[in-house]
PASEBA-1860 file (N, C-alpha, C; in nm, 3 decimals):
! residues 225
1> SFIVGVRV> 3.915/8.729/0.889/3.914/8.624/0.990/4.026/8.649/1.090 ~ 4.010/8.599/1.211/4.107/8.618/1.317/4.153/8.482/1.368 ~ 4.279/8.476/1.410/4.330/8.360/1.482/4.316/8.388/1.630 ~ 4.243/8.306/1.700/4.215/8.329/1.841/4.298/8.234/1.926 ~ 4.384/8.290/2.008/4.463/8.210/2.100/4.432/8.249/2.243 ~ 4.432/8.154/2.332/4.405/8.179/2.473/4.522/8.130/2.556 ~ 4.576/8.216/2.642/4.685/8.175/2.731/4.625/8.118/2.859 ~ 4.666/7.996/2.889/4.625/7.931/3.013/4.750/7.921/3.101
9> TGDELVDG> 4.746/7.988/3.216/4.865/7.999/3.300/4.841/7.933/3.435 ~ 4.924/7.839/3.469/4.916/7.774/3.599/5.006/7.842/3.699 ~ 4.962/7.848/3.823/5.046/7.907/3.927/5.015/7.845/4.061 ~ 5.091/7.744/4.095/5.075/7.679/4.224/5.165/7.743/4.330 ~ 5.232/7.855/4.293/5.313/7.927/4.390/5.228/8.018/4.478 ~ 5.104/8.039/4.440/5.014/8.128/4.513/4.902/8.044/4.574 ~ 4.870/8.072/4.700/4.759/8.002/4.764/4.632/8.025/4.683 ~ 4.568/7.918/4.642/4.449/7.929/4.560/4.477/7.947/4.414
17> GLGAAEMQ> 4.604/7.943/4.373/4.639/7.959/4.233/4.598/7.836/4.152 ~ 4.599/7.852/4.021/4.558/7.744/3.933/4.662/7.632/3.935 ~ 4.615/7.511/3.959/4.699/7.393/3.949/4.668/7.318/3.821 ~ 4.728/7.202/3.805/4.710/7.126/3.682/4.564/7.088/3.658 ~ 4.495/7.046/3.762/4.356/7.003/3.746/4.266/7.119/3.703 ~ 4.286/7.236/3.766/4.204/7.352/3.730/4.233/7.397/3.587 ~ 4.359/7.393/3.550/4.394/7.431/3.414/4.331/7.336/3.312 ~ 4.330/7.209/3.343/4.269/7.113/3.252/4.120/7.139/3.236
25> EIAGRLAQ> 4.054/7.172/3.346/3.910/7.198/3.338/3.883/7.320/3.250 ~ 3.960/7.427/3.270/3.943/7.549/3.190/3.972/7.520/3.043 ~ 4.085/7.453/3.017/4.124/7.426/2.879/4.022/7.337/2.810 ~ 3.969/7.239/2.883/3.870/7.150/2.825/3.746/7.225/2.780 ~ 3.700/7.316/2.864/3.581/7.394/2.828/3.608/7.486/2.710 ~ 3.727/7.547/2.709/3.762/7.634/2.597/3.768/7.555/2.467 ~ 3.830/7.438/2.472/3.842/7.356/2.352/3.706/7.313/2.300 ~ 3.616/7.278/2.392/3.482/7.233/2.353/3.400/7.345/2.293
33> SGLIDYLS> 3.434/7.470/2.325/3.356/7.582/2.273/3.369/7.595/2.122 ~ 3.482/7.548/2.067/3.504/7.561/1.923/3.537/7.702/1.878 ~ 3.566/7.791/1.972/3.589/7.931/1.939/3.737/7.970/1.935 ~ 3.825/7.877/1.971/3.967/7.912/1.976/4.047/7.828/1.877 ~ 4.159/7.883/1.832/4.244/7.816/1.735/4.365/7.748/1.800 ~ 4.407/7.796/1.918/4.518/7.731/1.988/4.517/7.773/2.134 ~ 4.585/7.695/2.216/4.604/7.727/2.358/4.752/7.755/2.382 ~ 4.781/7.867/2.447/4.918/7.901/2.486/4.933/7.870/2.634
41> VSGGAGMT> 5.025/7.783/2.667/5.038/7.732/2.804/5.169/7.779/2.865 ~ 5.161/7.833/2.987/5.281/7.876/3.057/5.254/7.871/3.206 ~ 5.335/7.942/3.286/5.318/7.944/3.430/5.340/8.083/3.483 ~ 5.316/8.100/3.613/5.338/8.228/3.677/5.214/8.315/3.679 ~ 5.219/8.418/3.760/5.109/8.515/3.773/5.169/8.643/3.831 ~ 5.084/8.737/3.871/5.138/8.864/3.918/5.106/8.897/4.062 ~ 5.057/8.799/4.139/5.012/8.832/4.274/5.123/8.846/4.375 ~ 5.235/8.779/4.355/5.349/8.785/4.446/5.477/8.802/4.365
49> PMAQAAVV> 5.586/8.849/4.427/5.712/8.862/4.352/5.758/8.731/4.290 ~ 5.749/8.620/4.364/5.794/8.492/4.310/5.705/8.447/4.195 ~ 5.574/8.468/4.209/5.483/8.430/4.101/5.506/8.515/3.978 ~ 5.538/8.644/3.998/5.568/8.731/3.885/5.696/8.687/3.815 ~ 5.796/8.648/3.896/5.922/8.601/3.837/5.901/8.477/3.753 ~ 5.803/8.395/3.791/5.778/8.271/3.718/5.718/8.295/3.581 ~ 5.661/8.413/3.558/5.602/8.442/3.428/5.709/8.433/3.318 ~ 5.827/8.485/3.348/5.941/8.475/3.256/6.055/8.412/3.335
57> PGHWWPQG> 6.053/8.279/3.351/6.146/8.213/3.442/6.292/8.233/3.404 ~ 6.370/8.279/3.501/6.511/8.305/3.477/6.596/8.183/3.508 ~ 6.725/8.207/3.529/6.821/8.098/3.544/6.797/8.014/3.668 ~ 6.722/8.065/3.763/6.696/7.987/3.884/6.584/7.885/3.864 ~ 6.523/7.885/3.746/6.421/7.785/3.711/6.483/7.683/3.617 ~ 6.439/7.558/3.625/6.490/7.458/3.530/6.439/7.487/3.390 ~ 6.514/7.443/3.291/6.469/7.461/3.155/6.343/7.378/3.130 ~ 6.250/7.434/3.056/6.123/7.367/3.033/6.040/7.355/3.158
65> AFAGYARG> 6.043/7.460/3.243/5.987/7.452/3.378/5.839/7.411/3.382 ~ 5.761/7.453/3.283/5.617/7.428/3.288/5.568/7.333/3.179 ~ 5.658/7.254/3.127/5.621/7.163/3.019/5.514/7.062/3.064 ~ 5.514/7.030/3.192/5.412/6.938/3.243/5.272/6.994/3.226 ~ 5.258/7.125/3.240/5.127/7.188/3.218/5.082/7.167/3.073 ~ 5.174/7.185/2.981/5.141/7.169/2.839/5.093/7.028/2.811 ~ 5.165/6.930/2.867/5.126/6.791/2.846/4.986/6.764/2.904 ~ 4.957/6.826/3.017/4.824/6.811/3.075/4.716/6.870/2.987
73> MREVARKV> 4.745/6.980/2.921/4.647/7.041/2.832/4.618/6.951/2.712 ~ 4.721/6.881/2.667/4.705/6.790/2.554/4.597/6.687/2.581 ~ 4.585/6.643/2.705/4.490/6.538/2.740/4.345/6.583/2.725 ~ 4.320/6.714/2.732/4.182/6.761/2.730/4.151/6.851/2.611 ~ 4.254/6.898/2.541/4.232/6.997/2.435/4.191/6.936/2.302 ~ 4.196/6.802/2.295/4.157/6.733/2.172/4.243/6.782/2.055 ~ 4.181/6.838/1.951/4.255/6.875/1.832/4.304/7.020/1.834 ~ 4.280/7.090/1.944/4.326/7.228/1.953/4.477/7.229/1.974
81> PILYAGRV> 4.555/7.294/1.887/4.702/7.296/1.902/4.746/7.360/2.033 ~ 4.856/7.310/2.086/4.911/7.361/2.211/5.043/7.433/2.181 ~ 5.054/7.558/2.227/5.180/7.632/2.221/5.235/7.640/2.362 ~ 5.361/7.598/2.379/5.421/7.603/2.513/5.525/7.714/2.520 ~ 5.523/7.791/2.629/5.621/7.897/2.653/5.673/7.884/2.796 ~ 5.804/7.887/2.812/5.859/7.882/2.947/5.996/7.818/2.954 ~ 6.100/7.899/2.932/6.240/7.856/2.951/6.281/7.742/2.858 ~ 6.243/7.751/2.733/6.297/7.660/2.631/6.400/7.740/2.553
89> VRPDMAER> 6.528/7.709/2.573/6.634/7.790/2.515/6.725/7.712/2.422 ~ 6.703/7.583/2.410/6.788/7.500/2.325/6.703/7.422/2.225 ~ 6.748/7.413/2.101/6.669/7.343/1.999/6.641/7.197/2.033 ~ 6.737/7.130/2.098/6.714/6.989/2.129/6.599/6.971/2.227 ~ 6.583/7.065/2.322/6.469/7.057/2.413/6.339/7.084/2.340 ~ 6.339/7.182/2.250/6.219/7.211/2.172/6.178/7.089/2.090 ~ 6.275/7.024/2.028/6.246/6.905/1.948/6.192/6.793/2.036 ~ 6.248/6.780/2.157/6.202/6.674/2.246/6.058/6.696/2.289
97> LLTDDACD> 6.021/6.822/2.317/5.883/6.852/2.354/5.787/6.816/2.241 ~ 5.828/6.844/2.117/5.744/6.812/2.003/5.737/6.660/1.981 ~ 5.851/6.594/1.995/5.855/6.449/1.976/5.773/6.377/2.081 ~ 5.778/6.428/2.204/5.702/6.366/2.314/5.555/6.402/2.309 ~ 5.515/6.482/2.210/5.375/6.523/2.193/5.325/6.605/2.311 ~ 5.417/6.679/2.375/5.376/6.768/2.483/5.310/6.894/2.428 ~ 5.345/6.930/2.304/5.289/7.050/2.244/5.308/7.044/2.093 ~ 5.247/7.141/2.025/5.260/7.149/1.879/5.354/7.261/1.835
105> LVAMTRAI> 5.366/7.362/1.919/5.451/7.478/1.892/5.528/7.513/2.018 ~ 5.649/7.567/2.000/5.731/7.608/2.113/5.769/7.755/2.095 ~ 5.742/7.835/2.198/5.782/7.976/2.198/5.922/7.988/2.257 ~ 6.012/8.058/2.188/6.150/8.071/2.234/6.194/8.217/2.223 ~ 6.119/8.307/2.284/6.142/8.451/2.265/6.282/8.493/2.309 ~ 6.317/8.465/2.434/6.448/8.509/2.484/6.562/8.437/2.412 ~ 6.539/8.313/2.374/6.643/8.240/2.300/6.671/8.307/2.166 ~ 6.567/8.361/2.103/6.586/8.429/1.975/6.651/8.566/1.995
113> LADPELPA> 6.625/8.630/2.109/6.695/8.755/2.138/6.845/8.730/2.153 ~ 6.880/8.621/2.219/7.021/8.590/2.239/7.089/8.554/2.108 ~ 7.018/8.486/2.020/7.074/8.450/1.889/6.963/8.443/1.787 ~ 6.940/8.552/1.712/6.833/8.555/1.612/6.848/8.447/1.505 ~ 6.968/8.393/1.490/6.991/8.291/1.388/6.972/8.150/1.443 ~ 6.922/8.137/1.565/6.908/8.005/1.627/6.832/7.905/1.539 ~ 6.714/7.939/1.486/6.642/7.839/1.404/6.723/7.794/1.282 ~ 6.787/7.890/1.214/6.864/7.855/1.095/6.984/7.769/1.130
121> KAQQGRAA> 7.053/7.803/1.238/7.170/7.725/1.279/7.129/7.583/1.316 ~ 7.017/7.569/1.386/6.970/7.436/1.424/6.934/7.354/1.301 ~ 6.866/7.417/1.207/6.824/7.348/1.085/6.943/7.307/1.000 ~ 7.049/7.385/1.004/7.166/7.358/0.921/7.271/7.273/0.992 ~ 7.238/7.221/1.109/7.333/7.138/1.182/7.447/7.215/1.244 ~ 7.425/7.341/1.278/7.528/7.427/1.335/7.497/7.460/1.481 ~ 7.444/7.362/1.553/7.401/7.386/1.692/7.515/7.434/1.781 ~ 7.637/7.390/1.751/7.752/7.429/1.834/7.780/7.579/1.824
129> EIRHCVGA> 7.727/7.646/1.721/7.752/7.789/1.702/7.646/7.876/1.770 ~ 7.543/7.814/1.827/7.433/7.891/1.884/7.477/7.960/2.013 ~ 7.441/8.086/2.026/7.465/8.163/2.148/7.340/8.146/2.235 ~ 7.350/8.066/2.339/7.232/8.027/2.416/7.192/8.132/2.520 ~ 7.062/8.151/2.534/7.007/8.232/2.643/7.040/8.165/2.776 ~ 7.087/8.244/2.872/7.122/8.189/3.003/7.023/8.233/3.112 ~ 6.913/8.296/3.072/6.812/8.334/3.170/6.854/8.446/3.262 ~ 6.946/8.533/3.218/6.987/8.645/3.302/6.875/8.747/3.319
137> NVCIGRRY> 6.784/8.750/3.223/6.664/8.834/3.227/6.693/8.984/3.230 ~ 6.808/9.024/3.175/6.833/9.166/3.154/6.729/9.222/3.057 ~ 6.692/9.143/2.958/6.592/9.186/2.859/6.461/9.224/2.926 ~ 6.411/9.137/3.010/6.284/9.160/3.078/6.298/9.268/3.185 ~ 6.411/9.266/3.258/6.432/9.365/3.362/6.430/9.508/3.308 ~ 6.495/9.528/3.195/6.496/9.662/3.134/6.357/9.702/3.087 ~ 6.288/9.608/3.027/6.158/9.642/2.967/6.053/9.666/3.074 ~ 6.039/9.572/3.168/5.935/9.583/3.269/5.975/9.676/3.383
145> GAHLPIAC> 6.104/9.672/3.422/6.145/9.748/3.538/6.171/9.895/3.510 ~ 6.229/9.925/3.394/6.267/10.064/3.366/6.206/10.118/3.237 ~ 6.124/10.038/3.167/6.060/10.079/3.041/6.164/10.122/2.937 ~ 6.276/10.051/2.936/6.382/10.075/2.840/6.375/9.970/2.730 ~ 6.440/9.997/2.616/6.447/9.893/2.512/6.514/9.768/2.566 ~ 6.481/9.655/2.510/6.541/9.530/2.554/6.691/9.530/2.526 ~ 6.761/9.447/2.601/6.904/9.425/2.578/6.931/9.280/2.615 ~ 7.054/9.234/2.587/7.089/9.095/2.617/7.234/9.090/2.661
153> VYNPSAGR> 7.262/9.018/2.769/7.399/9.012/2.819/7.492/8.943/2.721 ~ 7.439/8.859/2.632/7.525/8.785/2.540/7.509/8.827/2.395 ~ 7.418/8.919/2.368/7.400/8.966/2.231/7.390/9.119/2.233 ~ 7.503/9.189/2.218/7.502/9.335/2.228/7.415/9.404/2.124 ~ 7.382/9.338/2.015/7.302/9.403/1.912/7.153/9.398/1.942 ~ 7.110/9.315/2.037/6.968/9.304/2.069/6.914/9.438/2.118 ~ 6.807/9.485/2.055/6.749/9.613/2.090/6.815/9.731/2.022 ~ 6.924/9.705/1.951/6.996/9.813/1.883/7.006/9.784/1.733
161> ELEMEPLV> 6.916/9.704/1.682/6.926/9.660/1.543/6.920/9.776/1.443 ~ 6.847/9.882/1.478/6.833/9.994/1.385/6.957/10.083/1.382 ~ 7.037/10.080/1.487/7.153/10.169/1.493/7.285/10.097/1.468 ~ 7.286/9.964/1.479/7.408/9.888/1.456/7.402/9.821/1.320 ~ 7.490/9.861/1.231/7.490/9.806/1.097/7.541/9.661/1.098 ~ 7.499/9.580/1.003/7.550/9.442/0.994/7.702/9.442/0.976 ~ 7.767/9.338/1.026/7.912/9.328/1.014/7.951/9.309/0.867 ~ 8.049/9.386/0.825/8.102/9.372/0.689/8.255/9.365/0.699
169> RAQVSRRI> 8.316/9.308/0.598/8.462/9.298/0.596/8.522/9.438/0.586 ~ 8.625/9.461/0.666/8.695/9.590/0.662/8.772/9.603/0.531 ~ 8.781/9.725/0.480/8.855/9.747/0.356/9.004/9.723/0.375 ~ 9.053/9.751/0.496/9.195/9.731/0.527/9.205/9.641/0.649 ~ 9.277/9.530/0.636/9.295/9.440/0.749/9.409/9.491/0.837 ~ 9.384/9.498/0.968/9.484/9.552/1.061/9.513/9.450/1.170 ~ 9.620/9.476/1.244/9.651/9.399/1.364/9.590/9.473/1.482 ~ 9.505/9.405/1.557/9.434/9.469/1.668/9.467/9.395/1.797
177> VVAGAGPA> 9.507/9.470/1.898/9.537/9.413/2.029/9.422/9.443/2.123 ~ 9.373/9.339/2.191/9.267/9.355/2.291/9.323/9.312/2.425 ~ 9.316/9.400/2.524/9.367/9.371/2.658/9.252/9.333/2.750 ~ 9.250/9.208/2.793/9.145/9.163/2.885/9.043/9.076/2.815 ~ 9.029/8.951/2.863/8.937/8.857/2.800/8.811/8.838/2.881 ~ 8.757/8.950/2.930/8.624/8.947/2.988/8.521/8.953/2.877 ~ 8.393/8.963/2.910/8.290/8.966/2.805/8.310/9.075/2.702 ~ 8.347/9.196/2.746/8.365/9.306/2.651/8.486/9.280/2.560
185> GLEVARVA> 8.596/9.236/2.619/8.714/9.208/2.538/8.691/9.097/2.438 ~ 8.622/8.993/2.481/8.594/8.881/2.391/8.504/8.924/2.276 ~ 8.408/9.011/2.304/8.318/9.056/2.197/8.391/9.145/2.099 ~ 8.477/9.232/2.150/8.558/9.315/2.060/8.645/9.228/1.971 ~ 8.707/9.127/2.031/8.793/9.037/1.953/8.713/8.962/1.848 ~ 8.594/8.916/1.886/8.511/8.840/1.791/8.470/8.926/1.673 ~ 8.421/9.047/1.701/8.374/9.135/1.594/8.490/9.174/1.503 ~ 8.604/9.207/1.564/8.719/9.247/1.483/8.764/9.132/1.393
193> AERGHHVV> 8.766/9.011/1.447/8.808/8.895/1.367/8.710/8.870/1.253 ~ 8.579/8.883/1.280/8.480/8.862/1.175/8.494/8.968/1.065 ~ 8.546/9.083/1.100/8.565/9.188/1.000/8.696/9.172/0.923 ~ 8.771/9.067/0.957/8.891/9.038/0.879/9.020/9.087/0.938 ~ 9.016/9.137/1.062/9.138/9.184/1.125/9.212/9.068/1.193 ~ 9.341/9.084/1.213/9.421/8.987/1.288/9.421/9.032/1.434 ~ 9.363/8.953/1.522/9.343/8.994/1.660/9.438/8.920/1.752 ~ 9.499/8.995/1.843/9.580/8.937/1.950/9.511/8.972/2.081
201> LFEATQEI> 9.473/8.869/2.156/9.396/8.889/2.281/9.485/8.856/2.400 ~ 9.501/8.951/2.491/9.583/8.932/2.611/9.492/8.915/2.733 ~ 9.526/8.819/2.819/9.454/8.797/2.945/9.556/8.762/3.052 ~ 9.546/8.828/3.167/9.645/8.811/3.273/9.630/8.681/3.349 ~ 9.510/8.621/3.346/9.486/8.497/3.421/9.488/8.377/3.329 ~ 9.464/8.260/3.386/9.468/8.136/3.308/9.334/8.105/3.241 ~ 9.229/8.179/3.274/9.097/8.152/3.216/9.040/8.280/3.156 ~ 8.963/8.261/3.050/8.890/8.375/2.993/8.756/8.390/3.065
209> AGHVLIEA> 8.690/8.503/3.044/8.555/8.534/3.093/8.553/8.637/3.204 ~ 8.666/8.671/3.264/8.668/8.779/3.362/8.579/8.752/3.482 ~ 8.508/8.855/3.526/8.426/8.845/3.647/8.305/8.753/3.630 ~ 8.275/8.716/3.505/8.164/8.622/3.484/8.192/8.491/3.556 ~ 8.318/8.452/3.566/8.352/8.328/3.635/8.312/8.333/3.782 ~ 8.326/8.450/3.843/8.286/8.465/3.983/8.135/8.453/3.996 ~ 8.064/8.522/3.909/7.918/8.516/3.916/7.866/8.377/3.884 ~ 7.933/8.307/3.792/7.889/8.172/3.754/7.910/8.072/3.866
217> AVPHRHEL> 7.990/8.108/3.966/8.011/8.018/4.079/7.896/8.023/4.178 ~ 7.808/8.124/4.166/7.692/8.134/4.254/7.592/8.023/4.216 ~ 7.533/7.956/4.318/7.436/7.849/4.286/7.328/7.897/4.188 ~ 7.295/7.813/4.094/7.192/7.836/3.993/7.233/7.934/3.883 ~ 7.358/7.984/3.887/7.402/8.076/3.781/7.511/8.013/3.694 ~ 7.522/7.881/3.702/7.628/7.813/3.629/7.615/7.828/3.477 ~ 7.494/7.855/3.427/7.477/7.866/3.282/7.553/7.985/3.225 ~ 7.587/8.081/3.308/7.662/8.197/3.260/7.795/8.157/3.198
225> R> 7.847/8.041/3.237/7.973/7.994/3.177/7.958/7.972/3.028
END
């Protein structure tokens, strides 16, 4: 037996693109056919650069950008489960979508790339420890633009799981000095500390994060903080 899922994608960024009403009509007919097990709802298309960008909405899109489409599908899909995909990066938003009955399942692909332990941390009440996806889309840019393995600006191990061994305690604890509290320095300090070393981190300015602070000052890139 097979599980049959159909992706219904709305795109009002393109002249003549599917809007909410058209999506509802399509979803209603699919649901009535009795041939599908779930509907996957998202947004974007490939006809224009902006529509293509909406397929995997980055930081310039609001979180949960297409949740309204999912809710619209609920009205016509009857008992067919709804899976929503589109910029859900925090567990509290995923829970809210489920509580509001906007969907039955939430796809969080990039959020899991940024922190593979996100579901476990959320379940265990450790939400403050989650490394959140900021929609930088380095993962998608590498894969679609250059056909390279995925990567993540906030999770250096993403895409390198086979070559990077899990962190283990060092046999000998040392004093390690890290100069510069930019992203690279902070990650070195974090990994060294987790391995049991005593880390001293030096930064010449009053704030950590290095050049990320400059980029985070650009409109719509504040999540980089």
